[in-house]
C-alpha positions as CSV (number, residue, x, y, z in Angstrom):
1,M,0.0,0.0,0.0
2,N,1.4,3.4,-1.0
3,L,1.7,6.1,1.6
4,K,1.0,9.7,1.1
5,S,4.5,10.6,2.1
6,E,6.0,8.3,-0.5
7,R,3.9,9.9,-3.2
8,R,5.4,13.2,-2.2
9,G,8.9,11.8,-2.5
10,I,9.6,11.3,1.3
11,H,10.9,8.0,2.4
12,V,9.5,6.9,5.8
13,D,9.2,3.6,7.7
14,Q,5.7,2.3,6.9
15,S,5.6,0.3,10.2
16,E,5.6,3.5,12.1
17,L,2.6,5.0,10.4
18,L,0.3,2.0,9.9
19,C,-2.4,1.0,12.3
20,K,-1.2,-1.2,15.3
21,R,-3.7,-3.9,14.4
22,G,-2.2,-4.4,10.9
23,C,-5.4,-3.5,9.0
24,G,-3.3,-1.5,6.5
25,Y,-4.8,1.9,7.3
26,Y,-3.0,4.9,8.8
27,G,-2.6,5.1,12.5
28,N,-3.1,8.2,14.6
29,P,-0.9,9.0,17.6
30,A,-3.8,10.7,19.3
31,W,-5.7,7.4,19.1
32,Q,-2.8,5.3,20.6
33,G,-1.6,4.3,17.1
34,F,-4.9,2.9,15.8
35,C,-6.8,4.0,12.8
36,S,-10.3,5.6,13.3
37,K,-12.1,2.3,12.6
38,C,-9.9,0.2,14.9
39,W,-10.0,2.8,17.6
40,R,-13.8,2.8,17.7
41,E,-13.8,-1.0,18.0
42,E,-11.2,-0.8,20.8
43,Y,-13.3,1.9,22.6
44,H,-16.5,-0.2,22.3
45,K,-14.6,-3.3,23.7
46,A,-13.3,-1.2,26.7
47,R,-16.8,0.2,27.2
48,Q,-18.4,-3.3,27.1
49,K,-15.8,-4.6,29.5
50,Q,-16.6,-1.8,32.0
51,I,-20.3,-2.5,31.8
52,Q,-19.7,-6.2,32.4
53,E,-17.5,-5.4,35.4
54,D,-20.3,-3.3,36.8
55,W,-22.8,-6.1,36.4
56,E,-20.4,-8.5,38.0
57,L,-20.0,-6.2,40.9
58,A,-23.8,-6.0,41.3
59,E,-24.1,-9.8,41.2
60,R,-21.3,-10.1,43.8
61,L,-23.0,-7.7,46.1
62,Q,-26.2,-9.7,45.8
63,R,-24.4,-12.9,46.6
64,E,-22.8,-11.4,49.7
65,E,-26.1,-10.0,50.8
66,E,-27.7,-13.4,50.4
67,E,-24.9,-15.1,52.3
68,A,-25.2,-12.5,55.1
69,Y,-28.9,-12.9,55.3
70,A,-28.7,-16.8,55.3
71,S,-26.0,-16.7,58.1
72,S,-28.1,-14.3,60.2
73,Q,-31.1,-16.6,59.9
74,S,-29.1,-19.8,60.8
75,T,-27.5,-18.2,63.9
76,Q,-30.4,-16.4,65.3
77,G,-33.1,-19.0,64.6
78,A,-36.7,-18.5,64.1
79,Q,-37.0,-16.1,67.0
80,S,-34.6,-13.5,65.6
81,L,-35.7,-10.2,64.2
82,T,-36.1,-10.6,60.5
83,F,-36.3,-7.8,58.0
84,S,-40.0,-8.1,57.7
85,K,-40.3,-7.7,61.5
86,F,-38.0,-4.7,61.3
87,E,-40.5,-3.3,58.7
88,E,-43.3,-3.8,61.1
89,K,-41.5,-2.1,64.0
90,K,-40.6,0.8,61.7
91,T,-44.2,1.1,60.6
92,N,-45.3,1.4,64.3
93,E,-42.8,4.2,64.8
94,K,-43.6,6.1,61.5
95,T,-47.0,7.5,60.7
96,R,-46.7,7.5,57.0
97,K,-45.6,4.4,55.0
98,V,-46.5,3.3,51.6
99,T,-46.8,-0.4,50.9
100,T,-45.6,-0.1,47.3
101,V,-41.9,0.0,48.0
102,K,-42.0,-2.1,51.1
103,K,-42.6,-5.1,48.8
104,F,-39.2,-4.5,47.3
105,F,-37.5,-5.3,50.6
106,T,-39.6,-8.1,52.1
107,A,-38.0,-11.6,52.6
108,S,-40.6,-13.3,50.5
109,S,-40.1,-11.2,47.4
110,R,-36.3,-10.8,47.7
111,A,-35.4,-14.0,45.9
112,G,-37.7,-13.2,43.0
113,A,-36.5,-9.7,42.6
114,K,-32.9,-10.8,42.6
115,K,-33.6,-13.4,40.0
116,A,-35.3,-10.9,37.8
117,L,-32.5,-8.4,38.3
118,A,-29.9,-11.0,37.5
119,G,-31.8,-12.0,34.3
120,K,-31.9,-8.4,33.2
121,L,-28.2,-7.9,33.9
122,K,-27.3,-11.0,31.8
123,A,-29.6,-9.8,29.0
124,E,-28.0,-6.4,29.0
125,I,-24.5,-7.9,28.9
126,Q,-25.4,-10.0,25.9
127,E,-26.9,-7.1,24.2
128,A,-23.8,-5.0,24.9
129,K,-21.7,-7.7,23.3
130,A,-23.8,-7.8,20.2
131,P,-22.5,-5.9,17.2
132,S,-24.9,-3.0,17.4
133,P,-24.0,0.6,16.4
134,S,-24.9,1.9,19.9
135,I,-25.1,0.6,23.4
136,H,-28.5,-0.1,24.8
137,R,-27.9,2.0,28.0
138,Q,-27.2,5.3,26.4
139,A,-26.8,7.9,29.1
140,S,-26.0,11.5,28.9
141,I,-22.6,12.9,30.0
142,E,-24.1,14.2,33.2
143,T,-25.6,10.8,34.0
144,D,-22.3,9.0,33.5
145,R,-20.5,11.5,35.6
146,V,-23.0,11.3,38.5
147,S,-22.8,7.4,38.3
148,K,-19.0,7.5,38.6
149,E,-19.1,9.9,41.5
150,F,-21.7,7.8,43.3
151,I,-19.6,4.6,42.9
152,E,-16.6,6.4,44.2
153,F,-18.6,7.8,47.2
154,I,-20.1,4.5,48.3
155,R,-16.7,2.8,48.3
156,T,-15.8,4.9,51.4
157,Y,-18.8,3.3,53.2
158,Q,-17.5,-0.3,52.6
159,K,-20.3,-2.8,53.4
160,P,-23.0,-0.1,54.0
161,G,-22.0,1.4,50.7
162,Q,-22.5,-2.0,49.0
163,D,-26.0,-2.2,50.5
164,I,-26.8,1.3,49.3
165,Y,-25.7,0.5,45.8
166,K,-27.7,-2.7,45.7
167,Q,-30.9,-1.0,47.0
168,C,-30.5,1.9,44.5
169,K,-30.1,-0.4,41.6
170,L,-33.1,-2.5,42.7
171,F,-35.2,0.7,43.1
172,L,-34.2,2.0,39.6
173,D,-34.9,-1.4,38.0
174,T,-38.3,-1.6,39.7
175,M,-39.3,2.0,38.7
176,S,-38.4,1.3,35.1
177,H,-41.2,-1.2,35.0
178,K,-43.7,1.1,36.7
179,R,-43.8,4.0,34.3
180,D,-47.6,3.7,34.1
181,L,-48.0,4.7,37.7
182,S,-49.3,8.2,38.4
183,I,-46.8,10.9,39.4
184,E,-48.2,10.9,43.0
185,E,-47.6,7.1,43.3
186,Q,-44.1,7.5,42.0
187,S,-43.5,10.2,44.5
188,E,-44.7,8.0,47.3
189,C,-42.4,5.3,46.1
190,A,-39.4,7.6,46.1
191,Q,-40.3,9.1,49.6
192,D,-40.7,5.6,51.0
193,F,-37.4,4.5,49.5
194,Y,-35.6,7.5,51.1
195,Q,-37.0,6.5,54.5
196,N,-36.1,2.8,54.1
197,V,-32.5,3.5,53.1
198,A,-32.1,6.0,56.0
199,D,-33.5,3.6,58.5
200,R,-31.3,0.7,57.2
201,L,-28.2,2.9,57.6
202,Q,-29.1,4.0,61.1
203,T,-30.5,0.7,62.5
204,R,-28.7,-2.0,60.7
205,W,-25.3,-0.5,59.9
206,K,-25.2,2.0,62.8
207,V,-24.0,4.9,60.6
208,P,-23.7,8.3,62.4
209,P,-26.5,10.8,61.6
210,E,-24.1,13.2,59.8
211,K,-22.9,10.4,57.5
212,V,-26.4,9.3,56.9
213,E,-27.4,12.7,55.8
214,K,-24.5,12.9,53.4
215,A,-25.2,9.5,52.0
216,M,-28.9,10.3,51.5
217,D,-27.9,13.4,49.5
218,E,-25.7,11.3,47.2
219,V,-28.5,8.7,46.9
220,E,-31.0,11.5,45.9
221,K,-28.5,12.9,43.4
222,Y,-27.9,9.5,41.8
223,I,-31.5,8.2,41.4
224,M,-33.1,11.6,40.5
225,T,-30.5,12.3,37.8
226,R,-31.4,9.0,36.2
227,Q,-35.2,9.5,36.7
228,Y,-35.3,13.2,35.8
229,K,-36.6,13.0,32.3
230,Y,-39.4,10.6,33.4
231,V,-40.7,12.5,36.4
232,F,-40.1,16.2,35.7
233,C,-43.2,17.8,34.3
234,P,-44.7,14.6,33.0
235,E,-47.4,14.6,30.3
236,T,-49.9,13.0,32.7
237,T,-50.1,16.1,34.8
238,D,-51.2,19.7,34.3
239,D,-47.8,21.2,35.4
240,E,-47.1,22.7,32.0
241,K,-50.5,24.4,31.9
242,K,-49.8,25.9,35.4
243,D,-46.4,27.1,34.2
244,L,-48.0,29.0,31.3
245,A,-50.6,30.5,33.6
246,V,-48.1,31.7,36.1
247,Q,-45.9,33.2,33.4
248,K,-48.9,35.0,31.9
249,R,-49.9,36.3,35.3
250,I,-46.4,37.6,36.1
251,R,-46.2,39.4,32.7
252,A,-49.5,41.1,33.4
253,L,-48.1,42.4,36.8
254,H,-45.0,44.0,35.3
255,W,-46.2,47.4,36.5
256,V,-46.0,46.5,40.2
257,T,-43.4,48.7,41.9
258,P,-41.3,48.0,45.0
259,Q,-43.3,50.7,46.8
260,M,-46.6,48.9,46.3
261,L,-45.1,45.7,47.9
262,C,-43.3,47.7,50.7
263,V,-40.0,46.3,49.6
264,P,-37.2,47.7,51.8
265,V,-34.6,47.6,48.9
266,S,-33.1,50.6,47.1
267,E,-31.8,49.7,43.7
268,E,-30.2,53.1,43.4
269,I,-27.3,51.8,45.6
270,P,-24.9,50.0,43.3
271,E,-24.2,47.1,45.7
272,V,-27.9,46.5,46.2
273,S,-28.6,46.6,42.5
274,D,-25.9,43.9,42.0
275,M,-27.5,41.8,44.7
276,V,-30.9,42.0,43.0
277,V,-29.3,40.9,39.7
278,K,-27.6,38.0,41.4
279,A,-30.9,36.9,43.1
280,I,-32.7,37.0,39.8
281,T,-30.0,35.0,38.1
282,D,-30.1,32.3,40.9
283,I,-33.9,31.9,40.8
284,I,-33.7,31.5,37.0
285,E,-30.8,29.1,37.2
286,M,-33.0,26.7,39.3
287,D,-34.6,25.4,36.1
288,S,-31.3,24.1,34.7
289,K,-30.6,21.8,37.6
290,R,-31.7,18.1,37.7
291,V,-31.4,17.2,41.4
292,P,-34.0,18.5,43.9
293,R,-31.2,19.4,46.3
294,D,-29.4,21.5,43.6
295,K,-32.7,23.4,42.9
296,L,-33.1,24.1,46.6
297,A,-29.5,25.4,46.7
298,C,-30.4,27.9,44.0
299,I,-33.4,29.1,46.0
300,T,-31.1,29.4,49.1
301,K,-28.5,31.5,47.2
302,C,-31.2,33.7,45.9
303,S,-32.6,34.2,49.4
304,K,-29.2,35.1,50.8
305,H,-28.7,37.7,48.2
306,I,-32.0,39.2,49.1
307,F,-31.1,39.3,52.8
308,N,-27.8,41.0,51.9
309,A,-29.6,43.6,49.8
310,I,-32.0,44.4,52.6
311,K,-29.2,44.6,55.1
312,I,-27.2,47.1,53.0
313,T,-30.3,49.2,52.3
314,K,-31.5,49.4,55.9
315,N,-28.1,49.2,57.5
316,E,-29.4,46.5,59.9
317,P,-30.3,42.8,59.8
318,A,-33.3,41.9,57.7
319,S,-36.5,40.4,59.2
320,A,-38.9,37.8,57.9
321,D,-41.4,40.6,57.2
322,D,-38.9,42.3,54.9
323,F,-37.9,39.1,53.2
324,L,-41.2,37.8,51.8
325,P,-42.2,41.1,50.0
326,T,-38.7,41.3,48.5
327,L,-38.9,37.7,47.3
328,I,-42.2,38.4,45.6
329,Y,-40.6,41.4,43.9
330,I,-37.7,39.2,42.7
331,V,-40.1,36.6,41.3
332,L,-42.1,39.3,39.5
333,K,-39.0,40.9,38.0
334,G,-37.3,37.6,37.1
335,N,-40.3,35.5,35.9
336,P,-38.5,32.2,36.3
337,P,-39.2,29.5,33.6
338,R,-41.3,26.5,34.6
339,L,-41.7,27.8,38.1
340,Q,-44.7,25.5,39.1
341,S,-43.0,22.4,37.6
342,N,-39.9,23.0,39.6
343,I,-41.8,23.5,42.8
344,Q,-43.9,20.4,42.2
345,Y,-40.7,18.4,41.3
346,I,-39.0,19.5,44.6
347,T,-42.1,18.7,46.6
348,R,-42.5,15.2,45.1
349,F,-39.0,13.9,45.0
350,C,-36.8,15.8,47.4
351,N,-35.4,14.1,50.5
352,P,-38.0,14.9,53.2
353,S,-35.3,15.4,55.9
354,R,-33.9,18.3,53.9
355,L,-37.2,19.7,52.7
356,M,-38.8,19.8,56.1
357,T,-35.9,21.2,58.1
358,G,-33.1,23.7,57.8
359,E,-32.8,26.9,55.9
360,D,-33.4,25.1,52.5
361,G,-36.9,24.1,53.7
362,Y,-37.6,27.6,55.1
363,Y,-36.7,29.4,51.9
364,F,-38.6,26.9,49.8
365,T,-41.7,27.5,51.9
366,N,-41.4,31.2,51.4
367,L,-41.1,30.7,47.6
368,C,-44.3,28.7,47.6
369,C,-46.0,31.5,49.6
370,A,-44.7,34.1,47.1
371,V,-46.1,32.2,44.1
372,A,-49.4,31.7,45.9
373,F,-49.5,35.5,46.7
374,I,-48.8,36.4,43.0
375,E,-51.6,34.1,41.8
376,K,-54.1,35.7,44.2
377,L,-52.8,39.3,43.9
378,D,-55.6,41.8,43.7
379,A,-56.3,45.5,44.3
380,Q,-56.7,45.2,48.0
381,S,-53.3,43.5,48.4
382,L,-51.6,46.5,46.9
383,N,-53.8,49.1,48.6
384,L,-55.2,50.3,45.3
385,S,-58.8,50.9,44.1
386,Q,-60.3,48.4,41.8
387,E,-60.5,51.0,39.0
388,D,-56.8,51.8,39.2
389,F,-55.9,48.1,39.4
390,D,-58.0,47.3,36.3
391,R,-56.4,50.2,34.4
392,F,-52.9,49.0,35.3
393,M,-53.7,45.4,34.4
394,T,-55.0,46.5,31.0
395,G,-52.1,48.8,30.3
396,Q,-54.2,52.0,30.0
397,T,-52.0,53.9,32.4
398,S,-48.9,53.4,34.5
399,P,-48.7,53.9,38.3
400,K,-45.3,55.7,38.0
401,K,-47.0,58.8,36.4
402,Q,-49.6,59.1,39.1
403,E,-47.4,58.8,42.1
404,S,-45.8,62.2,41.5
405,D,-49.2,64.0,41.4
406,S,-51.0,62.4,44.4
407,F,-49.1,63.0,47.6
408,S,-50.7,63.1,51.0
409,P,-49.8,66.0,53.3
410,D,-47.9,63.8,55.7
411,V,-45.6,62.3,53.1
412,C,-42.0,63.2,53.9
413,L,-39.8,65.1,51.5
414,G,-37.6,62.2,50.7
415,V,-40.5,60.1,49.3
416,K,-41.6,63.1,47.2
417,Q,-38.1,63.5,45.8
418,M,-37.8,59.8,45.1
419,C,-41.1,59.8,43.2
420,K,-40.0,62.9,41.2
421,S,-36.7,61.2,40.4
422,L,-38.5,58.0,39.3
423,D,-40.8,60.2,37.1
424,L,-37.7,61.9,35.6
425,L,-36.0,58.6,34.9
426,S,-39.2,57.4,33.2
427,Q,-39.2,60.5,31.0
428,L,-35.5,60.1,30.2
429,N,-36.1,56.5,29.3
430,E,-38.8,57.5,26.9
431,R,-36.6,60.2,25.4
432,Q,-33.8,57.7,25.0
433,E,-36.0,55.2,23.3
434,R,-37.3,58.0,21.0
435,I,-33.7,59.1,20.2
436,V,-32.7,55.5,19.4
437,S,-35.7,55.1,17.2
438,E,-34.9,58.3,15.3
439,A,-31.2,57.3,15.0
440,K,-32.2,54.0,13.5
441,K,-34.5,55.8,11.0
442,L,-31.7,58.3,10.1
443,E,-29.3,55.4,9.5
444,K,-31.8,53.7,7.2
445,D,-32.4,57.0,5.3
446,L,-28.6,57.5,4.8
447,I,-28.2,53.9,3.5
448,D,-31.2,54.5,1.1
449,W,-29.7,57.8,0.0
450,T,-26.3,56.3,-0.6
451,D,-27.8,53.4,-2.6
452,G,-29.9,55.9,-4.7
453,I,-26.9,58.1,-5.6
454,T,-24.9,55.0,-6.5
455,K,-27.6,53.8,-8.8
456,E,-28.0,57.2,-10.5
457,V,-24.3,57.4,-11.1
458,E,-24.2,53.9,-12.6
459,D,-27.2,54.7,-14.9
460,I,-25.4,57.9,-16.2
461,V,-22.2,56.1,-16.8
462,E,-24.0,53.4,-18.6
463,K,-25.9,55.9,-20.7
464,Y,-23.0,58.1,-21.5
465,P,-19.9,56.0,-21.4
466,L,-16.6,57.8,-21.0
467,E,-14.1,57.0,-23.8
468,I,-10.5,58.0,-23.1
469,K,-8.3,58.3,-26.2
470,P,-4.6,57.9,-26.0
471,K,-2.6,61.2,-26.0
472,S,-0.8,61.9,-29.3
473,Q,2.9,62.5,-29.0
474,A,4.2,65.9,-30.5
475,L,6.9,65.8,-33.2
476,A,10.3,66.9,-32.0
477,A,12.4,69.5,-34.1
478,I,15.4,68.0,-35.6
479,D,17.9,70.8,-34.7
480,S,16.5,71.7,-31.3
481,E,16.0,70.1,-27.9
482,N,12.8,72.1,-27.3
483,V,10.3,69.5,-28.4
484,E,7.3,71.4,-27.0
485,N,7.6,74.3,-29.4
486,D,7.0,73.2,-33.0
487,K,6.9,76.8,-34.5
488,L,10.6,77.7,-34.4
489,P,12.1,79.9,-37.1
490,P,14.2,78.2,-39.8
491,P,17.8,77.7,-39.1
492,L,20.3,80.5,-40.0
493,Q,22.1,80.1,-43.3
494,P,25.8,81.0,-43.6
495,Q,26.5,84.2,-45.7
496,V,29.7,85.2,-47.5
497,Y,30.7,88.9,-47.6
498,A,33.2,90.3,-50.2
499,G,36.1,92.1,-48.7
């Protein structure tokens, strides 16, 4: 086979450029010396090997669990506390349990579930070995990254980590066969699974509470990343319809000012204005997250920026009475996408220990209250008459123009000056928009005028073409160097005089 370098006259060693597998094609150093075709085959082999190792790990964990369960039954006898009795004891202590996920962990159904899981693992291994153009389990980059991080995390827990991994795999496998359940039933399954895993870590493995909380965060991250596309805003619910209704409602309330909501934030201060922008960015970023805990983290960051803005404005710590109106104002100003879907998703699938306690739960509750307030906002809530409220909602007038004309006698000078400044800014904004509009019109007129002049010139040149004749050269005098003057007198003739 001729190489490109040989065709160019360069002598090289062919063994250094050919593919390592000897297929006769060029090898690429970036692909470890393989050609593109052989490199893809090696990559698929490595990928299939990794999948097979994962399944072998799962089967080994199952066998160890079966051996541990059998040994505990043989040593303790019939009077020992089995897992089903542990479930009964836990049911007496807890007020809310759902029987759907309990069946996953009972002794009677354990063998059947493990056989079904082992059969599916073998089927997926065989399918991965088949010469298909793609792998059956196609996951996104984020899903693969989260899976690797979860495996690395549970290795630090040793045997409890193996138990966590097995239970998560069993739960995901079971949920994949229950897509026809309603979203409320899937939510109950997830909540009951969280509770079961936490109880197993605390009671069976004696894991400290702080490590249990950390483990539950990783469990939530792993299973919800894989279940996100199935349970977020499903078609069987009216979440999308509610999202559109909330967005339309917020757009209609664009005229609401901070003064109407009694918001103790002054955006004229540069630091406060930056905090408001950051809060709006965080509440909008919530929609880009997959894990309920990450969505809660966005709400928490937004709330902390709000508290900082209030603290800078008032020069004192903010209170709960100041926080909620400011959060309402941030939501109205930001109009986050799919707000209701995100709230429902967090409510249904977030770890209850995090949602019901701590600052995350507190800020999430305030966000729910803010959305409920916006949905029911009326004239009385803003201390307005019904006629003014209706005019503002229909866009007939703006409240900023009326504030400067209607001052009560007891209003302080600072409030009056602030309203005048807002009115002046509104006028300046209108003037700026008008100037920008006129500038764009002038730019268009100049472009049209230039095009018109160019076309007229081209038409004239086409109608009266300009012909340039070459310049004729003047004849030079024979006896003179002055070639420019062709009218010189004749040369002098010699004369002879007689002496």
